[in-house]
N, C-alpha and C positions, 0 to 999 in steps of 0.2 A: 826412577825409571821414567823415560820420556813417554808422554801420551801421544799415541799414534792415531791418525785418522786417514783412511784411504791410502795407507802405505807410507805416510811421511810424518815427520815430527811436527806437531803444532806448537807446543811450548813444553818446556822441561819442568823443573821443580817449582815453577811459579804457580801460586794458588790463584783461584778465580778472583778473589778480592784484591790481591796484589795487582793482577792484570788490569782490573777496572780502575784502581787507584792510579796506576802509572800511565794508563791510556784513557783517561776520563773523557776526553773529547770524542775519541773514536767510539767509546761505549755509549755516550749520549746520542751520537748520530745513529748507531744501530738501534737503540731503544726507540728513538723518534721514528725511524723508518718502520719498525714493527707496529708502533701505535698508529701511524698513518695508514698502514696496511689494514689493520683491524678496523679503523674508521671507514675506509673505503669499502670494506666488506659489509658495512651496516646498510642493509637494504632500505631501512626506513629513512635514513638521513636525519633522524632527530638530533637536534642540537649540533648539527654538523654541516657547516657551509660548504665543505668539500665534496659531500656526497650529492650526486646528481640523479640517483635512481630513486624514484618514488612512484606510488600509484595515485595518491592525491597529495597536494602540498597546500598548506594554509599558513599564511604569514611567515613563510620561510621554513616551516617545519614540515618535513615529509613523513608520510605514513605508507608503510608497505602494503602490498596486496592482502596478506593475512590480517594485518592490523586494521585495515579499512573494513574488511568484512566482519571481523570480530566486533569492532565498534558499531557497525551498522546492525548486525544481528542482535547484539546485546541491547542496543537502544530500542529496537523494534520489539523484541521479545519481552523485555522487562516492562515497557510502557503498556503493552497489551495485557500482560499478566496482572499488573496493578489495576488496570481498568476492569478486567474480568473479575478479579477478586472483590473489588468494591461492589460491582453489580451483583455478584453471587451473594455477598453478605446481605444486600438489600432484599433480594428474593427470599433468602432463607429467613430473614427477620419477619417478613410479612406473609409468607406462604403458610397460612394456618392449616390448610388441608394437605400440605406436603406433597403436592403433585408436580412440583418443579416449575410452576408458572403462577402468575397472579391473575385472579379474576377481578371483576369490576369492583367488588367490595374491598378486596385486598389492596387494589390500586388506590382506592380512595383513602384508605388508612395510611398507605405509604405517602401519598401526596400531603396529607395533613402533618405527618411526621417530618417530611422534608421542609415544610414551611417553618418548622421550629428548629430545624437543623440544616440551615442552608449551606454549611461547610461541605456536606456530602455532595450536593449538586454542584457546588463550585469546583470540588476536586475532580468530579467526573468531566465537567466541561474543560477544565485545565488539561487533563490527560488526553482528552479527545483532540483538543487544539494542538497539543505538543505532537501527538502522533501524526496528525495531518500536516503540520508545518515542517516537521523533520523529514517527512517523506517527500516533501516538495524540494525541487532544486535543479541542478544543472544537468542531471542525467535522467535517463528513462528508468533507472533501477532505484527503487525506494531504499534498499540497503545501503547503496553508495551515498545517496542523498542524506540518509541518517548520519553516516560517518562524517560527511562534509559539514553538515550543520553542527554536529557536536564539536568538531575541530574548530569551527568558527566561534562557537560559544567559549571554548577554552581560550582562544586568542582574545576575545572580547573581555573575558573575566580577568585575564592578565593585564589588559589595558586599563580596566576599571579598578584593578586592585581588589577584586572580590573573588577570593578563593575560599569556598566554604570549608570551615574547620570540621574536625571530627565531631565536636560537640554540636555544631550547627546541623550537620547531616543527621546525627542521632535525633535531635529535636524535630527536624523536618519529617523523618520517617515515623516517629512516634505520633505526629500530628495527622498523618495521612489516614483517612477513613478506611483505607484498605487494611491497615494494621490495627484497627480498633474493633474489638469484639463487642457483641451486644451488651455485655456487662461493663463495658468501658475499659477492660484490660487489654494489654498489648498482645497482639497475635504472634506469639513466639514461633508457632508452627509454620506460619507463612514466611516469616523471616528466615527460618532454617531452610525452607525449601528454596527460597530465592538465593541463598548463599551457599548452597551445596553442603549443608550440615550433615555430617555422618559421625556416629559414635561419639557424640559430645563435642565434636570439633568442626568448625566451619572450614570450608575449602578456601584457602587464602586467595587464589586467583579468582574464584567465583565471587567471593564477598567483595573483593576489590573492584571487580567489573560492575557488580550491582551498585555499590556505593558511588562509583564513578558516574553511572547514569543518573543517580539521584542528585549528585553535585551539578551535573549539566542541566537537570530540570530546574534546580534552584537558580542557576545563572539565567536560564531562559525567563523565569518569572521575574527576576530582578530587572532584566532588560525590558521586559514587557511593561513592568510598573514604571520604569523611567520614561518610556516613550508614550505609553497610552494611558497613564494613570488618570482615572476619572473621565476618560474620553467617552462621550455618549451622544446620541441624537438629542436635540433639544426637545422640550416638552411639546411645543407647537407642532413640530414635524411629526412627532409620535402621534399626537392627537389627530392630525390630518390623515395619517396613514391608517389609524384605527377606523376613522370614518369611511375611508375608501374601501377597507377590507369588509366592513359590515354593511355596506350599501346593498340594496336589492334592485335588480335590473329587470325590465320587461322589454320585449322587442319582437322582431320578426326575423325569420331566417329562410333562405332559399337554398335547397340542396340540388345540385346538378350532378346526377349520377354518371359514372363513367360510361355506362351502357347507353346513355342517351346521346353521347357524342359519336358521330360517325367514325368507324374504325379506319385507320389509314390503309393504303394499299400494301399487299404482301411484298416483302423485299425480294429483289432478284438475287440470283446466285452470286453475281458480281458484287452487288451491294453487301451481301452477307460476308463474302470473303474479305472485302475491304474493311468491314466492321471488325472481323476477327483479327485481321492484321494490325489494326489500330489498338485493339484491346486484348491481345492474346496473353498478356501477362496476367489477366484475370482467370485464364483457363489453364490451370496447372494440376498436376497430380497431387494427391493428398500427401502431406508430410507424414513420414513414418519414423518411429523411434523404438530403440531397444532400451528397456528399463529393468533395473534390478531393485528388489525390495528386501530390506532387512527388517525383521520383526522381533521386538523385545517383549518378553512376557515376565511379569513379576512372579516370584516363587510363591508357594502357598502361604508362607509366613510374612509376605511383603505386600505392597500395594502400589497402585499406579503413581501416586504422589511421590513416594520414595524413589521409584524408578525414574520419574521426571528429573529429579535432582541429579541422578547419575547421568542421564541423557544430556543434561545441560553441560556437564563437565566434558563428556565425550565430544559434543558438538564444538566446544571451545578448542579442544585439542585437535579436532579435525580441521578447524579453520586455520590453526597455526601450521598444520601439515599440508595445507592447500588441498584437502580432500583425499589424501593418500593414506594408506595403512589402516583402514577402518577395521578390517578383520582382526588385526593384531590389537587394536584399541579395545574392541569388544572382548577379546579373550582376556586382556589384562584387567579390564573393568570387572568382568565376571569373577575373576580370581581374587580380586582385591577384597579382603574381609571388611574393609571400612565401608564398602558399598552395600546397599540393600540387595539381597540375592535375587538374581534374575536369570532367565535362560534366553538364548538367542540362536541356538542351533536347530536346524530342521531335522526331520526324521532320518534323513540319510547322512546326517553329520555335517552338512554344509551350512555355511553361515547365512547364505542368501539364495534367493531364486532369481534367475534372469529370464524374463518373459520373452516370448517370440516377438519379433518386430511387428508393430501394429500402427494403425492410424487412430486418431481421436474417435472416429466413428466405429472402429472395430476393436475397441479395447477389450482385453480378456477380463474375466470376472474379478481378478485380483485388483485391477485398476478401477473397477467400479465400486470398490469399498468406500463407504462414506466415512470421512475423517473430519475432525474438528480443526478448522483453519481460520484464524483471525476471528474467532467467535461464531463462525458459520459452519454448517454441515455441508460438505461438498465432496464430489467424487474425487478420489485421489488422482486419477488420470488427468482430470481437467487442470489441476494445479500444475502437474508436470509438463503438460503441453503448452500451457499459457504463461508460466512463470520462468521456465528454464529456456534461455535463448543462446546458450553457449555449450556445445558438446562436439566431440570429434565426429567425423563422417563414419559411416558404417564400414567403409574400406579400411580406414585408419584403426578403428576399434578391432575389427576382425584380424588385421595384421598383428596388432599388439597381443591379442589373445593367442594367436598361433605362435608368436615368438616367446610366449611364457611370461609376458609382462602386461597383463590386462589394464593396469593402472598407469601405463606410460603417458597417456594423454589426459588423465583425470585431473579435474580441478574442483575446488569447493563450489564453484558456480553451477555445477551439474547436480548438486545435492540439495534436497529439501526434506525437512522434518525436524524433530520427530513429531508425528501426528498421532494424537490419541484416537482410538477407535471405540465403538460400542462393545467390542469383545474384550475390553480392558487390556489392550496391547498398545505398544508404540511402534509406528512404522516409520522407517527412514528410507527414502527413495533416491535413486541415482539414475539420471538419464545417461546411459552408456554411450549412445550414438544417435545421430539424427540423419535421416535421409532427406535432403532438401528437395522441395517440390520442383518439378521441371515443367516447362510449357508443353501442353499437349498439342499434337499435330492437328491440323484443321479437321480431318475426318473424325477424330475422336471428340473434338470440341464443338462440332457443327450444331448439334441439336441444342446444346446449352446456349451457344451464341445466337442461334435463331430465336429462341425464347426470350433472351435478353433484349435483342434488337427490337422485336415486336413489342415487348413491354415498354421499352423506352419511347417508341413511336406513339404508343397508346397514351403514355403519360404526357408526352409533349402535346398531343392532340387535345387532351383534357385541359392542360394548363393554358393552351392558346384560346380554347373556347371559353373557359372560365374568365380569363383576363378580358376578352372581348365583351362578355356579358357584364362583368364588373364595371368596365369603363362606361358602357351604355347606361347602366343603373346609376352610376355616379353623376353622369351628365343630366339624367332625368331628375335626380334628387335636387339639383340646383333650383328647380321650380317649386320645391317645397312640398310636393305631393307624394307622401310615402307609399300610398296605395298604388299610384301609377308606377312607381319604381318596381314593386313586386309583381304587378301585372305583366311587366316586361319580362321578368324572370320566368313566370308561368308560361308565357308565349314561347320561351326558348326551351321548354321541357323540364324546367326545375320544379321541384315540389316545395310549396310555400307553407310555412307553419308559424304559429305564434308561440312565444315562450314567456315564462315569468309569472309573477316575480320570482327570481332566483337570488339566493343569498351568496354573495361572493366569498364570505368568510366561513361558509359551511361546506365542509368537504363532501358531505352527503348530498348537497344540492346538485340536481341534474342540469348541467349547462347544455345549451344547444350544441349539436355536433359541429366540431371545427372551431368553436369559440373557447377562449381561455379566460380565466379571471383577469389576467393582465390586459388583454385586448378590450374586454368590457369595461374595465376601470378607466382606461385611457381614452375611450371614444366618447365624445360629447353626445348628448341626447339629440336625436334627429339625424345622426350621421351613420355611415357604414363603417364597420370595423375593417381591419385589413383582410384581404382575400386569403382564404385558407384552402389550399389544394392538398387533399389527402389521397392515399393510394386508391381508394374506391370512389372518389368523387370530390367535388368542390363545394364549400359552404360560403355563402355571402350573408352576413348578419348585420342588422341595423338595431341600434339602441333607440327605443322610443321614449322611455321614461326611467327614472331612478329615484330611490327614496332610501331613508335610513330608519330602521325599526329599532327602537330602544329595547333590545332583548336583555335578559339578565346577564348574559355573557358580555354583551357590549357595554352595559352599565358598569360592570365590575372592572373590565379592562380599562375603560375610560377613567374610572376613579383612581386606579392604581398607577396607570401609565407605566407599567413594568414590562419592558420588552427586552429581557437580557439577551435573547438570541440575536436581535438586530444589533445591539451594542457589541456583543462578542464578534459578530461578523465584521463590524466596522473596525474593531481592534485587530482582528485577524488580518484584514487587508493592509493595515498600517504595518503590522509585523512582517508581512510578505514583502513590502517595500523595503523594510529594514534588512531583511535577508538578502534581497537582490543587491542592495548597496554594500552589504558586508562582503559579498563575494568579490566585489571590486576592491574595497578598502583593504582586505586581507590577501589580495592577489592570489585567489584560489586557482591552482593549476591542476590539470588532470593528465594522467598518462594517456598516450595515444591508443592504449588498449581499451580505454573506456568509450562506450558509445555515448557521445554527447548529444542526447536527445532531450531537450528541456521538457519537463512536465508542465502541463497547463493547469 
C-alpha cells in the first residue's frame, strides 16, 4: 500500500533505507540542514563559529545568559562557602568556651597555631584574593565578572595546556584546610553539602559545577605562580616602611571652626530656582519596589545544612530557566524523596507572599529580617534594593498579573537568595517590579534645595577662608618662626593646640583632628601638612619633630621583615594588570544587554 501524507502518495513500497541508499546526496543535504538548524538554535554558541547569539564571548566561545549567571553564581557561592568553612573551623577549634567568638586568650592560641600551620592562613588569603579578583572586571555586576574571569581562565588553561585532571582536583580538594577536620581527617560532610549529596549519591550537575570552580581556582593559582612567583618588596624598602610606620610625631595644629567664618548671604528666590533647575536630578521621588518572599523550612527530622544542598540545586535549575517556574520547582523538590524533607507552603496554601509596594525607608517587617549575606548580617530589604537593578515596571508587572502570567517579564536577575535566617529558615526573594524615581516639581523640592544651596555656600565660605589662612601661614613659615605662624592662626579665630608624641603605627594613638598617618609621614619636620577641610571646620597642622621608639612590636617586626599583606597587595596589582590584558588578548565581547560599567 502506498504511504500517503496530506492526501498524496510520497513513495510506495520503497523502505526508508532503500530511499537513503538510492538518494544519498539528497539525504546528506537534509541531514546537514537539520544539523545546521540545531547548531543555530544553540544560544550559547559554544564550539560553533556560525552562532552569533551570546551573552558573553571569550576567545570565540560564547556563553548564554543562563550559563553566564550559573558560572558567576557558582563561582561566587563556592569560593565564599570555602572561605566561611575554613574560618568556621578555625573558630570552632579555638573557641574553648563555645560562645561563637574568640576572646583575647583564644586569639593568642590561634595565632601561635597559625605560625606552625601557615598553609591555613595562605589558603584564606588565596580565597580572599580569588573572590576579590574574580569580582573585578568589565561590568558593574560581580556575578557577570565572575563568569568572564572564569571563562578567561579556561581560555588561558587551554593555551597553556594545563587542564587539571580528576586526580589533581581530588588532591587539591583534599589539601584545602576547609576540608581538613581537627583530627586531620577529610571533611566528607562538607564535600557532600558542596556536591548536593542525597541518599548516598552526589548530584552530578552540582558536583560537576563545584569541581569546575576548583579547577578554575587551580588555573588561577598556576597563572599567579607563573607571573608573580617570589615577587616581593625588597628588604630595604620594607625596613624603611617599618621605620615610617613606627615613628612618633609631635607638632601643632590650628582648628578653624565653621562657626567662626562669616555666613554668606541668604539666596534669593531666583538664585534658588536656578540652583534647582541645574541640580533637579538630585531631587527625585523615592524608588519603590514590589517584592515577593519564598520561605523554606527544614522538617523536624532535617536541618538547615541539608536544606542548603537542596536549595543549591533549585538555584541552579532556576538559573537555567532564567528565573521562571519557581513554584513548580519547589513542588518537585519537596516531593523528591532524594531530598531532605522541607516545607515551603504558607498557612493559606500559597508558596510565597507578595508584599505591598514600598521604599527602602518604609520597608515592612518582613524585609527588615536580618539574613546572612556574604558572611555579614544585613537587612534583607537592603540587599534587594541595592543589588537588584533589573526588574519590570509596576505597570508591566500588574498587566502580566491581570493577564494570568505573572512571570511574563521575570528573569534570574530579579532573584536573590537563598538567605539563612536566625529562625533556621531559608529565604529566597524576588523583586517583582520597580517604580523608577521621578524628578520632583520645584514646589516639593524647594526646602531640600534651599538647605543644600545654603550648605554648599557655607562649605565654600569655609574652604575659601581656610585656604586664605593656610597660604598666609605658609608664607610666614618661610621665615622659620613656627610660633609666628600659629599666632596668625589665632588672630584669624582658630584654636591652636599642641599634640604628640603620637605613634603612627598604633591604631589607638589619637591623632590631631584632620591629620592622617599618611600626611604626617610625608611632611618634613618644620613644615605644614596639606590643608584638611572637614564638614565642621578646617585643620592646619605642622610637624615639629619626629623620632623612632624601639618598642617590642617594632623590634620584632624589624627582625622578621615579614609583611605578607604588602607582598600580596603587590602581587594582586600585577594580577589585575594580567586580567586587563587578558580581556584584550582573548577578545572578550559582551552582549549589548549588559551594563558595561567597569568596577574600580
